[in-house]
C-alpha positions as CSV (number, residue, x, y, z in Angstrom):
1,M,105.1,102.8,82.1
2,A,103.1,99.3,82.5
3,S,100.1,98.7,80.4
4,L,96.7,98.8,81.7
5,T,96.0,95.2,83.1
6,P,92.6,93.8,83.8
7,I,91.0,95.2,87.2
8,S,90.9,92.0,88.6
9,Q,94.6,91.7,88.3
10,S,95.2,95.2,90.2
11,H,92.9,94.2,93.0
12,F,95.9,92.6,94.6
13,L,97.1,96.4,95.8
14,L,93.8,97.1,97.4
15,K,92.8,96.2,100.9
16,K,88.8,95.1,100.3
17,P,88.2,95.6,96.9
18,N,85.0,96.7,96.4
19,L,82.6,97.7,92.9
20,T,79.5,96.4,93.5
21,T,77.7,99.7,95.6
22,P,79.2,103.0,94.0
23,P,79.3,106.2,96.1
24,P,77.1,108.7,94.7
25,S,80.2,111.0,93.5
26,G,81.9,107.9,92.3
27,L,83.6,105.0,93.2
28,S,87.1,105.9,95.2
29,S,89.5,103.3,96.2
30,S,91.2,102.5,99.8
31,F,94.5,102.6,97.7
32,I,93.9,106.2,96.4
33,P,94.2,109.5,98.8
34,K,90.9,111.3,98.5
35,D,93.1,114.7,97.3
36,L,94.6,113.1,94.5
37,P,93.1,113.8,91.1
38,Y,92.5,110.1,90.2
39,S,90.0,109.5,93.1
40,K,87.2,111.6,91.6
41,A,85.3,110.9,88.7
42,K,86.1,112.2,85.2
43,P,84.0,112.4,82.1
44,F,83.9,109.2,80.2
45,V,84.5,109.5,76.4
46,L,82.6,106.2,74.6
47,P,83.1,105.9,71.1
48,W,80.2,107.4,69.9
49,M,81.7,110.3,71.5
50,A,85.4,110.3,70.3
51,T,84.3,112.2,66.9
52,R,83.9,115.4,68.6
53,T,87.4,115.0,70.6
54,V,89.4,113.2,68.0
55,S,90.9,116.6,66.9
56,A,91.9,117.8,70.2
57,T,93.2,114.4,71.2
58,T,95.7,114.3,68.1
59,A,96.9,117.8,68.3
60,E,97.9,117.2,72.1
61,K,101.7,117.3,72.6
62,P,103.5,114.3,74.6
63,R,103.9,114.9,78.1
64,K,106.9,116.1,79.1
65,R,108.5,113.5,81.6
66,Y,109.8,114.3,84.9
67,P,113.2,114.1,85.8
68,G,114.4,110.3,86.2
69,E,111.0,109.1,85.5
70,A,112.5,107.2,82.1
71,K,114.6,105.4,84.6
72,G,111.8,104.5,86.9
73,F,110.3,105.6,89.8
74,V,113.6,105.3,92.1
75,E,115.3,107.8,90.0
76,E,112.4,110.3,90.1
77,M,112.1,110.3,93.6
78,R,116.2,110.9,93.6
79,F,115.9,113.9,91.7
80,V,113.3,115.1,94.0
81,A,115.5,114.5,96.9
82,M,118.2,116.3,95.4
83,K,116.2,119.5,95.3
84,L,115.9,119.1,98.8
85,H,119.5,119.3,99.3
86,T,122.1,122.0,99.3
87,R,125.4,121.8,97.1
88,E,127.2,121.5,100.8
89,Q,124.9,118.3,101.6
90,A,125.5,116.5,98.3
91,K,127.0,117.6,94.8
92,E,123.8,117.5,93.0
93,G,122.1,119.2,95.2
94,E,119.7,122.2,94.3
95,K,118.4,123.9,97.3
96,E,119.5,127.5,98.0
97,V,121.1,128.1,101.5
98,K,118.7,131.1,102.6
99,K,119.0,130.6,106.2
100,P,121.7,130.4,109.1
101,E,120.3,126.5,110.1
102,E,120.3,125.5,106.6
103,R,124.1,125.3,106.6
104,S,126.4,122.4,107.5
105,V,127.3,122.2,110.9
106,G,130.9,123.8,111.4
107,K,131.9,121.8,114.4
108,W,130.1,118.4,115.4
109,E,130.8,116.9,118.6
110,P,128.6,113.7,119.3
111,S,127.9,112.1,122.7
112,V,127.7,108.5,123.7
113,D,124.2,109.4,125.2
114,G,123.2,111.5,122.0
115,Y,124.2,108.4,119.8
116,L,122.4,106.1,122.3
117,K,119.1,108.3,121.8
118,F,119.7,108.2,118.0
119,L,120.2,104.2,117.9
120,V,116.9,103.5,120.1
121,D,115.0,106.1,117.8
122,S,116.2,104.1,115.0
123,K,115.6,100.5,116.4
124,L,111.8,101.9,117.0
125,V,111.6,103.0,113.5
126,Y,113.0,100.0,112.1
127,D,111.0,97.7,114.4
128,T,107.9,99.3,113.0
129,L,108.8,99.5,109.3
130,E,109.6,95.5,109.3
131,G,106.8,95.0,111.1
132,I,104.3,96.9,108.6
133,I,105.9,95.0,106.0
134,D,105.8,91.5,107.7
135,K,102.1,92.2,108.2
136,A,101.6,93.6,104.7
137,D,98.0,95.1,105.1
138,F,98.5,95.7,101.3
139,P,99.9,93.0,99.5
140,S,102.5,95.1,97.8
141,Y,104.2,95.7,101.0
142,A,105.2,91.8,101.0
143,E,107.4,92.6,98.3
144,F,109.6,94.2,100.4
145,R,110.3,91.3,102.8
146,N,113.7,89.8,103.3
147,T,115.5,92.2,101.3
148,G,118.7,91.9,103.1
149,L,118.6,95.7,104.1
150,E,116.5,95.0,107.5
151,R,118.4,96.8,110.7
152,S,116.1,96.0,113.4
153,D,118.1,92.6,114.5
154,K,121.5,94.5,113.6
155,L,120.4,97.4,115.9
156,A,119.5,95.0,118.9
157,K,123.0,93.7,118.7
158,D,124.5,97.0,119.0
159,L,122.1,98.0,121.6
160,Q,123.1,95.1,123.6
161,W,126.7,95.8,123.1
162,F,126.6,99.4,124.7
163,K,124.8,97.8,127.7
164,E,127.5,95.1,128.2
165,Q,129.9,98.3,128.4
166,G,127.7,99.4,131.0
167,Y,125.8,102.1,129.5
168,A,121.9,102.6,130.1
169,I,120.1,102.3,127.5
170,P,117.4,105.1,127.3
171,E,113.6,104.9,126.1
172,P,112.6,105.9,123.0
173,S,112.1,109.9,122.9
174,S,108.9,111.3,121.7
175,P,110.0,112.4,118.2
176,G,111.0,109.2,117.8
177,V,107.6,107.5,118.7
178,T,105.7,110.2,117.4
179,Y,107.3,109.4,113.7
180,A,107.1,105.7,114.3
181,E,103.0,106.1,114.9
182,Y,102.8,108.3,111.6
183,L,104.5,105.6,109.5
184,K,101.7,102.9,111.0
185,E,99.1,105.5,109.8
186,L,100.7,106.3,106.4
187,S,100.9,102.3,105.7
188,E,97.0,102.0,106.5
189,K,95.9,105.2,104.7
190,D,98.4,106.3,102.0
191,P,100.4,103.3,100.7
192,Q,102.1,105.3,98.1
193,A,103.5,108.0,100.7
194,F,104.7,104.7,103.1
195,I,106.7,103.4,100.3
196,C,108.5,106.8,99.9
197,H,109.3,106.9,103.4
198,F,110.7,103.2,103.1
199,Y,112.9,104.2,100.3
200,N,114.2,107.3,101.8
201,I,114.9,105.8,105.2
202,Y,116.7,102.4,103.9
203,F,118.8,104.3,101.3
204,A,119.7,107.3,103.4
205,H,121.0,105.0,105.6
206,S,123.3,103.1,103.4
207,A,124.5,106.4,102.3
208,G,124.7,109.7,104.4
209,G,124.2,107.3,107.2
210,R,127.2,105.2,107.0
211,M,129.6,108.3,106.6
212,I,127.5,109.5,110.2
213,G,128.5,105.9,111.6
214,K,132.2,106.1,110.5
215,K,132.9,109.6,112.1
216,V,130.9,108.9,115.5
217,A,133.0,105.6,115.6
218,E,136.1,107.5,114.7
219,K,135.4,110.3,117.6
220,L,133.6,107.7,120.2
221,L,133.9,104.2,119.8
222,N,137.5,103.8,119.1
223,K,136.6,103.1,115.4
224,K,134.5,99.9,116.2
225,E,132.3,99.5,113.6
226,L,128.5,98.9,114.9
227,E,126.2,96.0,113.2
228,F,124.1,98.8,112.5
229,Y,126.3,99.8,109.3
230,K,126.9,96.0,108.6
231,W,125.1,94.1,105.8
232,D,125.4,90.3,105.0
233,G,126.0,90.3,101.4
234,D,127.0,92.5,98.4
235,L,125.5,96.1,99.5
236,P,125.1,97.4,96.1
237,Q,123.1,94.6,94.9
238,L,121.0,94.3,97.8
239,L,120.2,98.0,97.2
240,Q,119.7,97.7,93.3
241,N,117.2,94.7,94.1
242,V,115.1,96.9,96.4
243,R,115.3,99.3,93.6
244,D,114.0,97.0,91.1
245,K,110.9,96.0,93.4
246,L,110.3,99.7,93.9
247,N,110.1,100.4,90.4
248,K,107.7,97.6,90.0
249,V,105.2,98.2,92.4
250,A,105.2,101.9,91.5
251,E,104.2,100.6,88.1
252,V,101.2,99.0,89.3
253,I,100.6,101.9,91.7
254,F,99.9,104.2,88.6
255,S,98.2,101.1,86.7
256,V,95.9,101.1,89.3
257,L,95.3,104.8,89.9
258,L,94.6,105.1,85.7
259,Q,92.3,102.1,86.1
260,N,89.9,103.7,88.9
261,S,89.8,106.8,86.7
262,V,88.6,105.0,84.3
263,V,85.9,103.0,86.7
264,N,85.1,105.7,88.1
265,S,84.0,107.5,85.0
266,I,82.2,104.4,83.7
267,L,80.2,104.2,87.0
268,F,79.2,108.0,87.1
269,L,78.1,107.7,83.8
270,C,76.3,104.3,84.1
271,P,75.2,103.6,87.8
272,L,75.3,100.1,88.6
273,R,71.7,98.9,89.0
274,P,70.3,95.7,91.0
């Protein structure tokens, strides 16, 4: 886990860092959702108060780590994702199948029209993601520019190819538009959650997404491989580079959360005065 850096170094993650006028209930950060425990003021143990708490502190057992935590944030997310998969969906899946709709599809017959809708919605989602990253309202987003995983330009080429084959390109569907708007909202209000969506979208496409693309190509496109499923460079290395960046950003995020907890506590006990 990253060590606590000076608070001034953590501000690169915040849109408008401002510690000059704390609200009555303590300082909160635009980076931290209000429902997180770190966003509320906590009692702060000053040196002269430590003698009353040292016995309890020394008696505490080390916190049990979450599965995958020792290897970094990405591995921790993967463990959580596996809890949402069944064994039919992934070898490491842990979710029990309780409803018929949770079972794997026995027979799947894709159509070109349906596939085009999927590609158009995907284009909208990747346009949104890559626009957010380029704009970088939070400087930490800039870490994920030009990773080699970008899909928007690839999808544009594929949709143009379908158009040249005589297919009509539909407009984005309502669910696609809704999700794109949701990503925009998350990116502004909940960066931690947005980063998780970023991870899930790009990494899922590089795994199960490729399997789906291969099956669709066999059934509908005479085994033509679309640009959507091609990457410039070594894909495993591109993915590893992004894993490293995600772990790095996650460490700084956690550091900021802890620092804000301390700052909130100090301001709660010692309000700033003019």
